[in-house]
N, C-alpha and C positions, 0 to 999 in steps of 0.2 A: 378751250377757253373762248374761242370765237362762237361756239355753239350757243353759249349763254346769251351772247349779244343778239343772235338771230332769234332766240326764244323770246327775249324781252321785246324786241321789235314786233314780233308776231303777236304777242299778247296785247301790246299797246294798240296795234292795228285792229285786232278783233274787238277790243274794248271800245274803240272809236266807232266801229261799225254797229255794235250792239247798242251803244248809247244813241247813235243816230236813228236806229230803227225803233227804239223804245221811247225816247223822249220826243215830245211833240215839236213841231217846227216852230211854234211860238217861243219855246224856251231856247232852242238852238237854231236860229234862222240860217239857212244855207241856200245859196243860189242853185 
């Protein structure tokens, strides 16, 4: 059951990285 939590966290982290790489900085300004 704990594995599903780790998988969800990993997918969310990967989604954030991909979004940060694809989206321009003007849309998602990050320091």
